[in-house]
Residue, then its C-alpha position, 0 to 999 in steps of 0.5 A: x500500500x502506498x499513501x500519497x500525503x501530498x508535498x512529495x511525501x509518500x508512505x509505504x506499507x509492505x508484507x501485508x496479509x490483507x489490504x483494507x484500503x482501496x485505490x483513491x480512498x481518503x484515509x485518516x490517522x487511525x484508519x486500518x489500511x491493511x493487516x500485518x503479514x509475512x512474505x518472502x523468507x521472513x521468519x514472522x509476521x511484521x510490517x515494512x513501513x517506509x516514508x519517502x520524500x521526493x522518492x528518497x527513503x527518509x527516517x520516519x521519526x522526522x514525521x512522528x510527534x508526541x510520545x510513544x504509547x507505553x512511555x512511562x517516563 
């Protein structure tokens, strides 16, 4: 699944067992776009998540805000 966020920013979600979003769907934070899966020679269920800016893979932490869930500091 590839989501176009505008401003030349896209997010990629791979190794899904099921895709819940359809082409041209508008998605909001919290929407389920797919279910984690496994493919290739992976050893377990996981999600491949990637952010690209102008097509260049970029550290996704650049786009994350707030504290991670479960942070007890």
